[in-house]
N, C-alpha and C positions, 0 to 999 in steps of 0.2 A: 828772220835775219840770222841764219845759222852762223855766218862768219862773225858778225859783230858780237853775238852772244857766246861765241866760243863753243858751239855745239857740233861742229863739223865731225870731229872724231867720234862723238857720241852717236851721231846719226849713222855713221858707218858701222859701228859695233852693234848698235841696237836699232836697226831700221824699222822694226815693228813697234818700237816704243817712241818714235820720233815723228812729230807732225809739224810741218811748216805751213802755216796758214797765210803766209805773206804778210801784208801790213794791215790785216783785218783784226785789229786788237779786240774789238767788241766780240767778234766771233770766237777768238781765242779764249776769252774769259768764260763765255757761256759754254763753249765746248768743254772746257776744263771742269766747270760746275757739273755738267752732265756726266763726265767720267767719274767724278768724285761721288756723285749720287749712286753710282753702281758699284762702289766699293774700291775704286782705284785711287791712287795717290798722285794726281797730276802736279807737275812742276812747270810753271809757266814763266818763261824768261822773256822779259820785255824791257826796253829802255824806260827809265823813269818818265821822261818827258812824253813818251807815246802811250804809256799806260793810262795817263789821265783821260785819254779818249774813251776809255772803257769804264769811266766812273759809275755809270748807271748799272752796268753789268756786274761790277764788283759788289755794289751795294745790294742789288735785288736778286741776282742769280747766285752769288756766293755767300755773302754775309747774312742775308735774311734767313737762310736755312742752315747757316754755320757749316757749309761744306768744307772739308779739309783740303783746300787748294793751297799750294805753296807758290807764292809770288817771289821769284828771283829778279829783283829790280836792278838792272844794270845801269851804269852811268848816273848814279845818284850824286847830287852836288854839282859843283862847277866841272864842266866836261873839258873845255879847252877850245880848240880852234874850229868847231863845227857850226858856230853861230848861235845867236840868242835862242833859237828854237830847240836846241839840244841840251841845254843845261837842265839837270834834274833837281830843281830847287823848290819843288812844291809838293813832293810826295808825302812827307810827314803830315802836312796840313790836310791833304785831301783823303788820306787813309785813316787818320786817327779819329775822325768824327764818325767812323762806321762801327756800329755795334758788332761784337764778336771778333773783331780784327786784332791780331797781335803784330807789333811792328818792332823790328830789330835793325841794328846797324853795327857792323864789326869794326874794330880798331885796326885789325891786320888780317893777313890771309889765313892764319890758323884759326882765328876767331870766326872768320867767314865759314870755314869748313865745319866748325862746331855749330854754327847757326843753321847750316844746311842739315846737319844731323838732328838738331832740335826741331826744325820745321818738319822733317819727314816723320818724326815721332809725335808730332802735335796733332790733336784731334780737333781741328777747326781751321778757319782761315788764318794764314800767317804770312808775313812778308819780311824779307830782309833786303836792304838796299846797300849797294856797294859802289865805290867810285870807279871811274875809268882809269886805266893805267896799271903799272906794276905794283906789287905789294911792297911792304917795307923791308922784307928780307927775313921774316920770322920762319923758323922751321916748322913744318906741319907735323902734328902728332901722328903716330902710326894708328892709334885707336882713339880718335877724337870722341869725347864724351858730350852728350847734349847739355845745354845750359839749363839752369833752373829758370823757368819763365818769370820775367819781371824782376830779376835780381841784378844789382849793380856789381861792379868790381872796384875796390879801392886800390889804386896802384901807387899811391904815394901819400905819405902822411906829413903834414905841416901845420903849424899853429897860427899862421897869420891870415890865411884866406882859403876859400874853397873854390876850386875850378871843377865844374861839371861839364864834361864833354861827351859828344856822341859821334860814333863813326870815325872817319879819318881825322876829325878835329882833335881826337885824343893825341895823335902824334904831334900836332901843333902845340897842345897843352904841355906835353912832356918837354918839348924844346923850350917853351917859354919858362917852364919851371927851372931849368938849368940856368937860364940867364937871370931869373929872379933871385936865385940863391946867391949869385955873385953880388947882388945888391942888398943882401940880408933880409930878403922876403921869402918866407917858406910856406909853400902851399900844399894843401891836400888836393889830390886829383881823383875824381871819380869817373870811371869809364861807365857811362850809364847803360850801355848795351841795348836797353829797351826804351823805345819812345812810348809804347803802350803794351802792357801796363807799366807804370813807373814803380820804382822801388821807393815808395813814399816813406816807409819807416826809416830806412837808412839815410835818405836825403834830408828828412826833417831832423834827424839826430845831428848831422853835421852842420846844417844851417843854424840850428839853435846854438851850437858850440862855437862856430867860427864867425857867423854873422856878416861876413863880407864874401859875396858870392859872384863868380863870373860863370855864365853859361855860354858854351861855344857850340856852334853848329854850322855845317856847310849847307845852308837852307835859308829860305826867306824867314825873316823874323815873324811875320804875320802868320799866326796859327801853327808855328813850328814847335820844335822840342822845348825851347825856352818858354813859349806860351803855355805848354802843357805843365811845366814845372811851376810856373807862377800860379796857374789855375789851381793846381793841387795844394800849394802852400796857402792860398787864400781860402780854399774850401776847408782846410784843416785848422784854420785860425792862427797860422804861424805869422808873427810880425816881428818888428825890431831888428831888421837886417837891411843892409845895402846890397843892391843887386845890379849887375851890368850884363846885358845880353850882347853877344857878338854873333852876327849873322848878316845876311844880305837884306838891305832895306827894300821896300816895296817898289821894285823896279826890275826891268829886264837887263840881263848882263850880256855885253857884247862878246864876240869871239876873241880868243887870245890864249897864250900858254897858261896852263893852270896856275903855276907859281906866280906869274905876273898878275893874273886876275885876283888871286887870293890876297896879294899884297895891295892891289889897287882898291879892292872892296873891303879891306881891313878885316879879314877873317883868318889871318895867318898868325904865327907865333909872336910876331912883332906887335900885332894889335892886342894880343893877350897881355903882353908885357906892359904896354901902354895903359891898358885898362886897370891892370893890377896896381901899378904905381899910383894912378889917380884914386883908386878905391882904397888903397892902403893908407892914404893920407886922411881919410874921413874917420871920424870917431863916433861910436855909438854912445848916445847920452843915457 
C-alpha cells in the first residue's frame, strides 16, 4: 500500500530498495526476515490492524532469531472514518508478548523521526507505531539523535498526581494538565516512549513519590501499555497507590472522526481531567 504508507516518493527515488507485496502481510514479514538474515536492514511499513495477520511470522520468523527487522506501524490507535476493521487498537498487546521485541510510540513528528533513527541503529526486532493524520506542528531536528532504549521523558513536574502517557496520548495529557492547573491540581507528566522495555526505575520513583497515577493510551486496555505498567509494579512489589487507566474497553470501535471517537470513548483530555479530579479526592491512608 504505497499510497497509504506514504512511500510513493521513496519508491521513485530508490526503486531497487522498494518492494510492494500487495496485501500479503505474512509474506512481507517473512521476506523481511530473510533480508535481515543476509545482513540487510529491512523496514516494513504496514497498517497496525493488518499487521496482526502476520502474528505467527513476526513471532517465529523475526523474533525467534532476533532478526533486526524494523516495523513501521501506521495508523496506530483510533483511525477515523474507515470502519471498525481499521482501528489499530491491539498492536501493543499482540507485540509486547513476543521475546526480543522492542516497542515504541512517539508523541510528535520529531520524536517519530528519532524513533526511526533509533530503530535503524538497533540490532534486533523493533517496532514504532504512529497515528493517522497530521503531526502536532513540532519542527523536525536537522540531525535527529537516536533515543536510549527503554528510557522515558519527564515533560512536566507537579506534586499532586502522575500522568503516564504513550504516543499521541501525550498531547491529550498536556492539554489536560493546563486545565487541571486552573483547578489547582498540578501533575507530573511522563512521556513513556517505550511500551517494551519499560523505564521501570523512573516510573517506580514517581509512583512511590506521587501515589496517584493515571495511565493513558490510544489502545485497548486489555494487554496494553497500562497492563504492562501494572504488571511491572506488581512484579517489583510496589504498592500503596491509586491508579486509573484510560483506554478503550474490550470492544470494537465504530467509524467516525478521530476527535469525536476519542471523546465518545473517553480517551481525550477531558477524560483525563475527569479522572484526575476523581483521583485527587482520594487519600492514601
